[in-house]
C-alpha positions as CSV (number, residue, x, y, z in Angstrom):
1,M,61.7,127.5,35.5
2,G,63.5,128.8,38.5
3,P,61.4,129.6,41.6
4,A,61.1,125.9,42.7
5,F,64.9,125.5,42.6
6,V,65.2,128.3,45.2
7,A,62.6,126.6,47.4
8,A,64.3,123.2,46.8
9,V,67.5,124.3,48.5
10,A,65.5,124.4,51.8
11,Y,64.9,120.7,51.3
12,V,68.6,119.8,51.4
13,D,69.7,122.0,54.3
14,P,71.9,120.8,57.2
15,G,68.8,119.8,59.1
16,N,68.2,117.2,56.4
17,V,71.8,116.1,56.7
18,G,71.5,115.6,60.4
19,A,68.1,113.9,60.4
20,N,68.8,111.6,57.4
21,L,72.2,110.5,58.5
22,S,70.9,109.8,62.0
23,A,68.0,107.8,60.6
24,G,70.3,105.8,58.3
25,A,72.7,105.2,61.2
26,Q,70.1,104.0,63.6
27,Y,67.6,102.2,61.4
28,G,69.6,101.4,58.2
29,Y,67.4,101.4,55.1
30,A,64.2,101.0,57.0
31,L,63.0,104.6,56.8
32,T,63.8,105.2,53.1
33,W,60.1,105.2,52.4
34,V,59.6,108.3,54.7
35,L,61.8,110.4,52.4
36,V,59.9,109.2,49.3
37,V,56.5,110.1,50.8
38,A,57.8,113.4,52.2
39,S,59.3,114.4,48.8
40,A,55.9,113.6,47.1
41,I,54.1,115.7,49.7
42,A,56.6,118.5,49.3
43,A,56.1,118.6,45.5
44,I,52.3,118.9,45.9
45,L,52.6,121.7,48.5
46,Q,55.2,123.7,46.6
47,Y,53.1,123.6,43.4
48,Q,50.0,124.6,45.3
49,S,51.9,127.5,46.8
50,A,53.2,128.6,43.4
51,K,49.7,128.4,41.9
52,L,48.2,130.5,44.7
53,G,50.8,133.2,44.0
54,L,50.3,133.2,40.3
55,V,46.5,133.2,40.3
56,T,46.0,135.8,43.1
57,G,49.1,137.9,43.0
58,R,49.2,137.5,46.8
59,S,51.6,135.6,49.0
60,L,50.3,132.8,51.3
61,T,51.3,134.7,54.4
62,S,49.6,138.0,53.4
63,L,46.3,136.1,52.7
64,V,46.6,134.3,56.1
65,H,47.1,137.7,57.8
66,E,44.2,139.3,56.0
67,R,41.8,136.4,56.7
68,L,42.7,136.1,60.4
69,T,42.4,139.9,61.0
70,T,39.1,140.4,59.0
71,R,37.3,137.2,60.1
72,T,38.2,137.5,63.8
73,R,38.2,141.4,63.8
74,S,41.2,141.2,66.0
75,P,44.8,141.9,65.0
76,G,45.9,139.6,67.8
77,W,45.3,136.4,65.8
78,G,47.4,137.7,62.9
79,R,50.2,138.6,65.3
80,A,50.0,135.2,67.0
81,Y,50.3,133.5,63.6
82,G,53.2,135.8,62.8
83,L,54.9,134.8,66.1
84,Q,54.7,131.1,65.4
85,A,56.1,131.7,61.9
86,F,58.9,133.7,63.4
87,L,59.7,130.9,65.9
88,I,59.7,128.4,63.0
89,A,62.2,130.8,61.2
90,I,64.4,130.7,64.3
91,A,64.3,126.8,64.3
92,T,65.1,126.9,60.6
93,D,68.0,129.3,60.9
94,L,69.3,127.3,63.9
95,A,69.8,124.2,61.7
96,E,71.2,126.1,58.7
97,V,73.7,128.1,60.7
98,V,74.8,125.2,62.9
99,G,75.2,123.0,59.8
100,G,77.4,125.6,58.0
101,A,79.4,126.1,61.1
102,L,80.0,122.4,61.5
103,A,81.2,122.2,57.9
104,L,83.7,125.0,58.5
105,N,84.8,123.2,61.6
106,L,85.4,119.9,59.8
107,L,87.2,121.6,56.9
108,F,89.3,124.2,58.7
109,G,89.0,123.5,62.4
110,T,87.2,126.9,62.9
111,P,85.6,127.1,66.4
112,L,81.9,126.3,66.1
113,W,80.6,129.6,67.6
114,L,82.9,131.7,65.3
115,A,82.0,129.6,62.3
116,G,78.3,130.2,63.1
117,I,78.8,134.0,63.0
118,I,80.8,133.7,59.7
119,V,77.9,131.7,58.1
120,G,75.3,134.2,59.3
121,V,77.2,137.3,58.1
122,V,78.1,135.7,54.7
123,S,74.4,134.7,54.1
124,V,73.2,138.3,54.6
125,L,75.9,139.7,52.3
126,L,75.2,137.0,49.6
127,L,71.5,137.6,49.7
128,R,71.9,141.3,49.3
129,A,74.4,140.9,46.4
130,L,72.3,138.4,44.6
131,R,69.0,140.2,45.0
132,M,70.6,143.4,43.6
133,K,71.4,141.5,40.4
134,G,67.7,140.6,39.8
135,E,65.3,137.7,40.4
136,H,66.6,135.4,37.6
137,A,70.3,135.8,38.7
138,F,69.2,135.0,42.2
139,E,67.5,131.8,41.0
140,L,70.5,130.7,38.9
141,A,72.9,131.2,41.8
142,V,70.7,129.2,44.2
143,A,70.2,126.5,41.6
144,A,74.0,126.3,41.3
145,V,74.2,125.8,45.1
146,L,71.7,123.0,44.8
147,G,73.9,121.4,42.2
148,L,76.9,121.7,44.6
149,V,75.0,120.0,47.4
150,A,73.9,117.2,45.1
151,A,77.4,116.7,43.8
152,G,78.8,116.6,47.3
153,F,76.4,113.9,48.6
154,W,76.1,111.9,45.3
155,G,79.9,112.0,45.1
156,A,80.3,110.7,48.7
157,L,77.8,107.9,48.0
158,A,80.1,106.8,45.1
159,F,82.6,105.8,47.7
160,A,80.0,103.6,49.5
161,P,77.5,102.2,47.0
162,P,74.2,101.1,48.5
163,S,72.7,97.6,48.4
164,P,69.8,97.4,45.8
165,G,68.0,94.7,47.7
166,K,68.1,96.6,51.0
167,L,67.0,99.8,49.2
168,A,64.0,98.0,47.7
169,A,63.1,96.6,51.2
170,G,63.4,100.2,52.7
171,L,60.7,101.5,50.3
172,V,58.1,99.3,52.0
173,P,56.4,101.4,54.8
174,Q,57.5,100.2,58.2
175,V,58.1,101.7,61.7
176,P,61.0,99.7,63.4
177,D,60.0,100.7,66.9
178,T,58.1,103.4,68.8
179,Q,61.2,105.5,69.2
180,A,61.3,105.9,65.5
181,W,58.3,108.3,65.5
182,P,60.4,111.4,66.6
183,M,62.9,110.5,63.9
184,I,60.2,110.2,61.3
185,A,58.9,113.6,62.4
186,A,62.4,115.0,62.1
187,M,62.7,113.6,58.6
188,L,59.3,115.1,57.6
189,G,60.2,118.4,59.2
190,A,63.5,118.5,57.4
191,T,62.0,117.5,54.0
192,V,58.7,119.5,54.1
193,M,59.9,123.0,55.2
194,P,57.2,125.5,56.3
195,H,59.2,128.5,55.3
196,A,59.7,127.1,51.8
197,I,55.9,126.6,51.5
198,Y,55.4,130.3,52.5
199,L,58.1,131.5,50.2
200,H,57.2,129.8,47.0
201,S,54.1,132.0,46.5
202,T,56.3,135.1,46.8
203,L,58.9,133.7,44.5
204,A,56.3,133.0,41.8
205,I,54.9,136.6,42.1
206,D,58.4,138.1,42.0
207,R,59.3,136.1,38.8
208,Y,56.0,136.2,36.8
209,R,54.1,139.2,38.0
210,P,56.6,141.6,39.4
211,H,54.6,144.7,38.5
212,G,51.1,143.2,39.1
213,P,49.9,141.8,35.7
214,L,51.2,138.4,34.6
215,T,54.1,138.4,32.2
216,H,52.7,135.3,30.3
217,P,49.3,133.6,30.0
218,L,48.3,131.8,33.2
219,R,47.7,128.3,32.0
220,P,51.2,127.8,30.4
221,L,52.7,129.3,33.5
222,L,50.9,126.8,35.7
223,S,52.1,124.0,33.5
224,A,55.6,125.3,33.7
225,Q,55.4,125.3,37.5
226,K,54.7,121.5,37.5
227,W,57.9,120.9,35.6
228,D,59.8,123.4,37.8
229,V,58.6,121.7,41.0
230,G,59.0,118.2,39.6
231,V,62.6,118.5,38.4
232,S,63.8,120.5,41.4
233,L,62.2,118.2,44.0
234,L,63.4,115.1,42.2
235,V,66.9,116.4,42.6
236,A,66.4,117.4,46.3
237,G,64.6,114.1,47.1
238,S,67.4,112.0,45.6
239,V,70.0,113.9,47.6
240,N,68.0,113.2,50.8
241,I,67.8,109.5,50.0
242,A,71.6,109.6,49.2
243,M,72.2,111.0,52.7
244,L,70.3,108.2,54.4
245,L,71.9,105.4,52.2
246,L,75.3,106.9,53.0
247,A,74.7,106.5,56.7
248,A,73.2,103.1,56.3
249,E,76.3,101.9,54.6
250,T,79.0,103.7,56.6
251,L,77.5,104.3,60.1
252,P,75.4,101.3,61.0
253,G,74.5,101.3,64.7
254,T,76.0,104.7,65.3
255,V,74.0,106.7,67.9
256,G,74.5,110.4,68.5
257,E,76.7,112.7,66.3
258,A,76.1,111.1,62.9
259,V,77.5,114.0,60.9
260,E,80.8,114.1,62.6
261,A,81.0,110.3,62.6
262,A,80.4,110.2,58.9
263,H,83.2,112.7,58.2
264,R,85.6,110.8,60.6
265,I,84.8,107.4,59.0
266,F,85.2,108.8,55.5
267,M,88.6,110.2,56.4
268,I,89.8,107.0,58.0
269,E,88.3,104.4,55.6
270,L,87.8,106.2,52.3
271,G,90.4,108.8,52.4
272,P,90.7,112.7,52.5
273,A,89.0,113.2,49.1
274,A,85.8,111.5,50.2
275,A,85.8,113.4,53.5
276,T,86.4,116.7,51.8
277,I,83.6,116.1,49.2
278,F,81.2,115.3,52.1
279,A,82.2,118.4,54.1
280,L,81.9,120.7,51.0
281,G,78.4,119.4,50.3
282,L,77.5,120.2,53.9
283,L,79.0,123.7,53.6
284,A,77.1,124.5,50.4
285,S,74.0,123.2,52.0
286,G,74.5,125.4,55.1
287,V,75.3,128.6,53.2
288,G,72.8,128.2,50.4
289,S,69.9,127.3,52.7
290,T,70.8,130.2,55.1
291,V,70.5,132.6,52.2
292,V,67.1,131.2,51.2
293,G,66.0,131.0,54.8
294,T,66.9,134.7,55.4
295,H,64.9,135.7,52.3
296,A,61.9,133.6,53.5
297,G,62.0,134.9,57.0
298,S,62.1,138.5,55.9
299,Q,59.1,138.0,53.6
300,V,57.1,136.2,56.3
301,L,57.7,138.9,58.9
302,K,56.9,141.6,56.4
303,D,53.5,140.0,55.7
304,L,52.5,139.0,59.2
305,L,53.9,141.5,61.7
306,P,52.9,145.2,61.9
307,K,56.4,146.4,62.7
308,T,59.0,144.4,60.7
309,P,62.6,144.4,62.0
310,S,65.3,145.3,59.5
311,P,67.1,142.4,57.8
312,A,70.2,143.0,60.0
313,A,68.1,143.0,63.2
314,R,66.2,139.9,62.1
315,R,69.5,138.1,61.3
316,L,70.8,139.0,64.7
317,L,67.6,137.7,66.4
318,T,67.8,134.4,64.6
319,L,71.6,134.0,64.6
320,A,71.9,134.6,68.4
321,P,70.3,131.3,69.5
322,A,72.5,129.3,67.1
323,V,75.7,130.9,68.5
324,L,74.5,130.5,72.1
325,V,73.8,126.8,71.8
326,L,77.2,126.3,70.1
327,L,78.9,128.2,72.9
328,A,77.1,126.1,75.4
329,G,78.6,123.0,73.9
330,V,75.4,121.3,72.7
331,P,76.5,118.7,70.1
332,P,75.7,120.0,66.5
333,T,73.9,116.9,65.3
334,T,71.7,116.9,68.3
335,I,70.8,120.5,67.5
336,L,70.1,119.6,63.9
337,V,67.7,116.7,64.6
338,A,65.9,118.6,67.5
339,S,65.3,121.6,65.3
340,Q,63.8,119.5,62.5
341,T,61.4,117.9,65.0
342,V,60.3,121.4,66.0
343,L,59.8,122.3,62.4
344,S,57.5,119.4,61.9
345,F,55.0,121.1,64.2
346,G,55.0,124.2,62.0
347,I,54.0,122.4,58.8
348,A,50.3,122.2,59.7
349,A,50.2,126.0,60.1
350,A,51.3,126.4,56.5
351,V,49.5,123.4,55.0
352,I,46.0,123.9,56.4
353,P,45.5,127.5,55.2
354,L,47.1,126.7,51.8
355,A,44.6,123.8,51.4
356,L,41.7,126.1,52.4
357,F,42.7,129.0,50.1
358,T,43.4,126.9,46.9
359,R,39.9,125.3,47.1
360,D,38.2,128.6,47.7
361,R,36.6,129.9,44.4
362,S,36.3,133.4,45.8
363,I,40.1,133.5,45.9
364,M,41.1,131.2,43.0
365,G,38.1,131.5,40.6
366,D,38.2,128.8,37.9
367,H,41.6,127.6,39.1
368,A,40.2,126.4,42.5
369,D,41.1,122.8,43.4
370,G,38.7,120.1,42.3
371,R,37.5,117.4,44.6
372,A,40.5,115.1,44.0
373,M,43.1,117.8,44.9
374,T,40.9,119.0,47.8
375,L,40.9,115.4,49.2
376,V,44.7,115.0,48.7
377,S,45.4,118.3,50.5
378,G,43.1,117.3,53.3
379,L,44.8,114.0,53.7
380,I,48.2,115.7,53.8
381,A,47.1,118.0,56.5
382,L,45.6,115.1,58.5
383,L,48.8,113.1,58.1
384,V,50.9,115.9,59.4
385,V,48.7,116.5,62.4
386,A,48.6,112.7,63.2
387,L,52.4,112.5,63.0
388,N,52.7,115.4,65.4
389,I,50.4,113.7,67.8
390,M,52.3,110.4,67.5
391,T,55.6,112.2,68.1
392,L,54.3,113.9,71.3
393,V,52.9,110.6,72.6
394,S,56.3,108.9,71.9
395,V,58.3,111.6,73.5
396,F,56.3,111.9,76.7
397,A,55.9,108.1,76.9
């Protein structure tokens, strides 16, 4: 076990904090069901991505690039796909850097723009140091970060226990009003992360077939991936639900900057300890997810673009928008929620090719998806596209 825990950190990044706290503040417990559905979807997609990497020895993005360029006989399609993946990486980094910057600001009063630069630089240095120590050390370190994030938000929830009755009612699918659609899209975009889907196939290859051949028989490895994904996404999913419940209990009716409001109310009503635990959870979320996001973005660009910028240049390209919007004075929670809505439009670009590849016997052989899994993958892709359409209709209406 290990690769899924790295991917799972992406599911508890600051974008999740902003989206889930905002959802809980505006709609109480009503959208709890969204997180349950999104977590189940995420578990299916992460396992499918890991299976693709183990069976083929190829990453999802490299297969997409190969198919687009060979089938269309034009490198332009591959580059276009690479461009959208790069834009999704920018939106991902935007949330992660802004969230880490906000945590430093809440803890130490660091100016947001400076805190954003600190988080960006630290993430690059941490990634380089951890990768030098080997794949398993990298997985253990990121899993520890996931534990810190979980402790931060579970610990904060202990100061404001949820109502079991309201929680049960929130598990029933409902849409409180038409304005909830963009929020649902943001919650889905925060929970089902495109770059984590891309990355998981690479993580499985790095761990189990670093030199080409598999290190263990395939079937036991596939079975292990189910446990890996199940346990890690159960932790990440419960943390996301804890975020929403925390806001439903402490921030009812709050509109706007839910993250800052949560910290302020914790400080006033629950004391410095609760506020510090909350901020530390946010900081671990920001730094850990930025490390994973940097790794994912580098791999995606390597597979999809003909000339890959260096990690330092890529970090500068994706860090600059975050620092600029912070300098412009855009409220951090607004940035977090908006970035997750953008991410929701990148999910289909990862889900559709993944579904097509894992059902293709010419790629997967005897491990190709059966009818049931093919149907489930198709329904997930259809659901994502339908939600994107509903979001656009709601926004423009």
